[in-house]
C-alpha positions in Angstrom: 16.5 -11.2 11.1 16.5 -13.3 8.2 16.1 -11.6 4.7 12.7 -10.9 2.9 12.4 -10.3 -0.7 11.6 -7.4 -2.1 8.0 -6.7 -3.3 5.6 -4.2 -4.9 2.7 -2.9 -2.5 2.6 0.9 -2.7 -0.5 0.7 0.3 2.2 -1.0 2.3 4.8 1.3 1.6 2.5 4.4 2.4 1.6 2.6 5.7 5.2 2.2 6.7 6.1 5.9 5.6 2.7 7.1 7.5 3.7 4.9 10.7 7.0 6.7 11.1 5.9 10.2 10.4 2.4 10.1 12.4 3.9 10.5 15.7 5.8 13.8 14.4 7.8 13.9 11.5 9.0 17.8 12.5 8.8 17.4 16.2 12.5 19.2 16.2 12.0 23.0 15.8 14.7 24.9 14.1 14.8 28.6 14.3 13.9 30.7 11.3 16.4 32.9 10.1 16.0 36.7 10.6 17.7 37.6 7.5 18.9 35.8 4.4 21.0 37.5 1.8 21.2 35.7 -1.7 22.8 36.8 -4.5 21.2 35.7 -8.0 22.2 35.8 -11.3 19.8 35.7 -13.9 18.8 35.3 -18.2 16.3 35.1 -20.5 15.0 31.8 -21.9 15.6 31.6 -25.6 12.3 30.9 -26.9 12.3 28.6 -30.7 11.2 31.1 -33.4 7.3 31.7 -33.4 7.2 29.7 -30.1 6.6 30.5 -26.5 8.4 27.0 -25.6 12.3 26.6 -26.1 13.8 23.2 -27.7 14.3 21.7 -24.7 10.7 21.9 -23.7 9.3 21.3 -26.9 11.5 18.1 -27.4 10.0 17.1 -23.9 6.6 18.2 -24.5 6.8 15.6 -27.9 8.5 13.0 -26.7 6.8 12.3 -23.5 3.8 14.5 -22.5 1.3 13.1 -25.3 -1.6 13.8 -25.6 -0.6 17.3 -24.2 -0.4 21.0 -26.4 1.8 23.3 -26.8 -0.7 25.7 -26.3 -1.5 24.0 -22.7 1.7 24.7 -21.4 2.9 27.8 -19.7 6.9 28.7 -20.1 8.8 30.5 -17.3 10.5 33.6 -19.1 14.0 33.5 -17.3 16.3 31.0 -15.4 18.1 31.7 -12.2 21.4 30.8 -10.5 22.2 30.8 -6.8 23.8 29.9 -3.7 21.7 28.6 -1.2 22.5 28.8 2.3 24.1 25.7 2.5 26.3 26.5 -0.4 24.8 24.4 -2.7 24.4 25.9 -6.2 20.8 26.3 -7.6 18.6 26.8 -10.8 15.1 27.7 -10.7 12.7 29.4 -13.3 10.2 32.1 -12.8 7.9 34.7 -14.9 8.9 38.4 -15.5 5.0 38.7 -15.2 4.6 36.9 -11.9 6.2 36.9 -8.5 10.0 37.0 -9.2 13.0 34.7 -8.1 11.6 35.0 -4.6 9.7 31.8 -5.0 12.5 29.0 -6.4 14.9 30.5 -3.7 12.9 30.9 -0.5 11.5 27.4 -1.6 14.9 25.8 -1.8 15.5 27.4 1.9 12.2 26.0 3.0 12.9 22.8 2.1 16.5 22.7 3.5 15.3 23.8 7.0 12.3 21.0 6.8 15.5 18.7 5.7 17.2 19.9 8.7 14.2 19.5 11.3 13.4 15.8 10.2 17.1 15.0 10.6 17.6 16.6 14.0 14.3 13.8 14.8 16.4 11.5 17.1 12.3 9.9 17.7 12.2 9.7 14.0 15.5 7.9 13.9 14.6 5.5 16.4 11.4 4.3 14.6 13.8 3.7 11.4 16.1 1.5 13.0 13.0 -0.4 14.6 11.6 -1.0 11.0 11.7 -5.3 10.6 12.8 -7.0 7.5 9.5 -6.9 6.0 8.9 -3.5 6.1 12.2 -3.1 4.5 11.5 -5.3 1.9 8.2 -3.5 0.8 10.1 -0.1 0.9 13.2 -1.5 -1.5 10.4 -3.3 -3.8 7.5 0.1 -4.3 10.2 3.1 -4.2 13.0 4.1 -5.9 15.1 6.0 -2.6 14.8 2.9 -0.2 16.1 4.8 2.8 12.8 6.3 5.1 15.1 9.5 5.5 15.7 9.9 1.9 12.2 9.6 0.7 10.9 11.9 3.3 13.8 14.0 1.8 12.2 14.2 -1.8 9.1 14.5 -0.3 9.4 17.9 1.1 11.5 18.8 -1.6 8.5 17.4 -4.4 6.2 19.8 -2.1 8.6 22.8 -3.1 8.4 22.0 -6.4 5.1 21.6 -6.7 5.2 25.5 -5.5 7.9 26.9 -7.1 6.3 25.8 -10.4 2.6 26.7 -10.1 3.8 30.5 -9.5 4.5 30.8 -13.2 0.9 31.0 -13.0 0.6 33.3 -10.4 -0.9 35.5 -12.9 -4.0 33.2 -13.2 -4.8 33.8 -9.3 -5.8 36.7 -7.5 -2.7 35.9 -5.2 -0.1 39.2 -5.4 2.5 38.5 -3.1 4.7 35.3 -2.1 2.9 34.8 0.8 -0.4 34.9 -0.2 0.3 32.4 -3.5 1.3 30.1 -0.9 -1.9 29.8 1.6 -3.7 30.3 -1.6 -2.4 27.0 -3.0 -3.0 25.2 0.3 -6.1 26.2 0.6 -7.3 25.9 -2.9 -6.1 21.7 -2.5 -3.6 22.3 -5.2 -0.8 20.2 -3.5 -3.0 17.4 -3.2 -4.2 17.9 -6.8 -0.6 17.4 -7.6 0.3 14.7 -5.6 -2.7 12.8 -7.0 -2.8 13.8 -10.9 0.3 14.3 -11.8 2.8 11.7 -12.4 6.2 12.2 -10.7 8.5 12.0 -13.9 5.9 15.0 -15.3 6.4 17.2 -12.4 10.2 16.5 -11.8 11.4 17.1 -15.4 8.6 19.7 -16.2 9.5 21.8 -13.2 13.8 21.5 -14.4 12.7 22.8 -17.7 10.7 25.9 -16.6 7.3 24.6 -17.8 4.3 23.7 -16.8 1.1 21.9 -18.5 -1.9 23.4 -16.2 -4.1 26.2 -16.2 -5.6 27.7 -13.1 -9.1 29.2 -12.9 -10.1 31.6 -10.0 -13.0 30.8 -7.9 -15.7 33.2 -5.9 -14.7 31.9 -2.9 -10.9 32.9 -3.8 -9.4 29.6 -4.2 -8.3 28.4 -7.9 -9.0 25.3 -9.2 -7.6 23.6 -12.3 -9.8 24.0 -15.1 -11.4 20.4 -16.4 -9.3 20.7 -19.5 -6.4 20.8 -17.6 -7.7 17.6 -15.1 -8.7 15.8 -18.7 -4.8 16.1 -19.9 -3.3 15.4 -16.2 -5.1 11.9 -16.6 -4.6 11.2 -20.4 -1.1 12.1 -20.2 -0.9 9.3 -16.8 -2.6 6.8 -18.2 -0.6 7.3 -21.5 2.2 6.9 -19.5 1.3 3.7 -17.5 0.0 2.1 -21.0 4.2 2.6 -22.7 5.5 0.9 -18.9 2.9 -1.8 -19.0 3.8 -2.3 -23.0 7.4 -2.4 -21.9 6.7 -4.8 -19.4 4.3 -7.4 -21.4 7.2 -7.2 -24.6 9.9 -8.3 -21.7 8.2 -11.3 -19.6 5.9 -12.3 -22.4 8.0 -12.3 -25.6 11.4 -12.4 -24.6 10.3 -14.8 -21.5 12.1 -12.3 -18.8 11.1 -12.4 -14.9 10.0 -9.2 -13.9 13.6 -8.6 -12.1 15.1 -9.3 -15.5 12.7 -7.0 -17.5 13.8 -4.2 -15.0 17.3 -5.2 -15.3 17.1 -5.0 -18.7 15.2 -2.1 -19.7 15.9 0.0 -16.9 16.6 2.8 -19.3 13.0 2.8 -20.8 11.5 2.2 -17.1 13.6 4.8 -15.8 11.9 7.4 -18.1 8.2 6.0 -17.7 8.4 5.6 -13.9 9.6 1.6 -13.0 6.5 2.1 -10.5 4.2 2.3 -13.2 5.4 -0.6 -15.0 4.6 -2.9 -11.8 1.2 -1.5 -11.0 -1.6 -4.0 -11.6 -4.3 -3.2 -14.5 -6.6 -0.7 -14.1 -5.1 1.3 -11.3 -4.4 4.7 -11.1 -1.5 5.7 -8.5 -1.8 8.9 -6.5 1.9 9.8 -4.4 2.5 7.6 -1.4 2.3 10.7 1.0 -1.9 11.2 -0.5 -2.6 7.6 0.7 -5.2 7.7 3.6 -4.5 5.3 6.9 -6.5 4.5 9.9 -3.4 4.8 13.1 -4.5 4.7 16.2 -7.6 4.7 15.8 -7.7 8.1 13.5 -7.5 8.9 10.2 -4.4 10.0 9.2 -2.6 11.1 5.9 1.0 12.3 5.6 0.6 15.0 3.2 -1.2 17.3 4.7 1.3 17.1 7.4 3.9 17.8 5.0 2.3 21.2 3.5 1.2 22.7 6.5 4.7 22.6 7.7 5.8 23.8 4.1 3.6 26.7 3.8 4.6 27.9 7.2 8.5 28.0 7.1 7.8 29.1 3.8 6.1 32.0 4.4 8.3 33.2 7.3 11.2 33.1 4.6 10.0 34.8 1.8 9.2 37.4 4.2 13.0 37.7 5.2 15.3 37.1 2.3 16.7 39.7 0.6 17.7 38.8 -2.7 20.1 40.2 -4.7 20.6 40.5 -8.5 24.5 40.4 -10.2 25.7 39.6 -13.5 26.1 36.4 -15.1 29.5 35.5 -16.0 30.2 34.7 -19.4 31.2 30.9 -20.2 34.5 30.5 -22.1 34.5 26.6 -22.0 33.6 26.0 -25.9 37.0 27.7 -27.1 38.8 25.3 -24.6 40.6 22.3 -26.6 43.7 21.8 -24.0 43.6 18.5 -21.6 41.0 18.7 -18.7 42.2 19.7 -15.3 41.2 18.6 -11.8 39.0 21.6 -11.2 37.4 20.7 -15.0 36.3 17.5 -13.6 34.1 19.1 -10.7 30.7 20.2 -11.1 27.4 20.2 -9.7 23.5 19.5 -11.0 21.3 21.9 -8.4 18.0 20.1 -9.4 19.5 16.2 -8.8 17.5 15.2 -6.4 16.5 11.2 -6.1 18.2 8.2 -7.7 16.5 8.1 -10.9 18.2 11.8 -11.1 21.6 10.2 -10.6 20.9 7.3 -13.2 20.2 9.5 -15.8 22.6 12.0 -15.3 25.1 8.8 -15.1 23.8 7.9 -18.5 24.2 10.6 -20.1 27.7 11.2 -19.7 28.7 7.6 -19.9 26.7 7.1 -23.4 29.3 10.0 -24.2 32.3 8.0 -23.6 32.9 9.8 -19.8 33.4 7.8 -16.9 31.6 9.3 -13.6 34.1 8.6 -10.5 31.7 10.4 -8.1 28.2 11.6 -7.8 26.6 12.7 -4.5 23.2 13.5 -3.6 23.2 15.2 -1.0 25.9 17.6 -2.1 24.7 17.5 -5.7 28.0 17.1 -6.4 29.8 15.3 -9.7 33.3 14.3 -10.4 33.2 13.1 -14.3 36.6 12.1 -16.6 36.3 14.7 -19.1 39.1 14.6 -21.8 38.9 18.5 -22.5 36.7 21.7 -21.4 35.1 21.7 -24.5 34.2 17.7 -23.9 33.0 18.9 -21.0 30.6 21.9 -22.3 29.4 19.4 -25.0 28.4 17.1 -21.8 26.5 20.1 -19.8 24.6 20.5 -23.4 23.5 16.9 -23.1 22.6 17.2 -19.3 20.6 20.2 -20.1 18.7 18.7 -23.1 17.8 16.0 -20.3 16.3 19.0 -18.1 18.8 19.4 -15.6 21.2 22.4 -15.3 24.4 21.8 -14.6 27.1 24.4 -12.7 30.3 24.2 -13.2 31.8 25.4 -9.7 30.2 26.0 -6.7 30.1 29.8 -6.1 31.1 31.1 -2.4 29.2 30.6 0.1 27.2 34.0 1.4 26.7 33.9 4.9 23.8 34.2 7.0 22.8 37.9 7.9 20.8 38.6 11.1 19.0 42.1 11.8 19.3 43.4 15.2 
């Protein structure tokens, strides 16, 4: 096969993914466990004086969410850490006046089960292996993660992220249980609203920080909708993000005379923050999630998003009813007092909310800017190996990573076995 030049084409990339998924993305049926016992530790978020936002939340709001105002943002009240059924450490957020830790925990378990279903789909693997150089070129030129399986994995995780994040607003809805909330979000079209109105980095970064710039309004038919103010603000934030991306590219290609690939290579840090894909959009285009684009396949209308949402809500509802959550004390950290040399164990840590190649670049950049070499970083296990000089150096690096919206975990806790009821 001859090599194809990567090209940016959102509709073509969306059609490639739809064609792979349309015959059956979740054909491999995996059993839902009878019961899952999950231990978690929680801590209250520390907000700034006379504010409902933390320092990290306020900083992100001011730098990257123009023209959103603080009163339009709802913050979590607590952050939790736990180890999922695959043995991977995780972090999440909830509100004390909401649905509690079941939302982020059951969301993670649903994500894992659907990831396993996609990985076990042998027919999907065959379709992916049959893709030609043209299809691979359009994915490479358009998407952050180029491998179709990785793209599907990130899409599934983003679906769960939307569900758990909107649970911070549960008190604005008529839904009083995890299952009711998931079905309410589904019936209200909120997943489609996220895919079409939000931009990717806004959803990922605000989720990691335990905040959401949305207000929900209950409708007479029992559904909920974004308020008009929310719709207008999300649109303004998206337009601002696209304008900033275009400004970077115009400066690089016009004033500096760089080619598009050269501009992306030189300003990758700027464009990572505001989405490289938006920098390449034609003027006047308002992009939606690739999964939300409709296509005609085999003579019928097809969209990938409803398929993923239907499966996610179904699996989430089953798991939420079978999770047994146990709160355990949070171990105090003593890293800040340690100035001795770092041990081999000190070099390894985990970033549970690292979920795509953009996250990998961001975390690597934070560490390298501090003079810390990254020896290994793995998306699947969330494992990072970095050459810290001392435990104190590692603690400071963790604080810098947290300021970037991620929640590093020093060690992988022991895995808790799955328990079945008789």
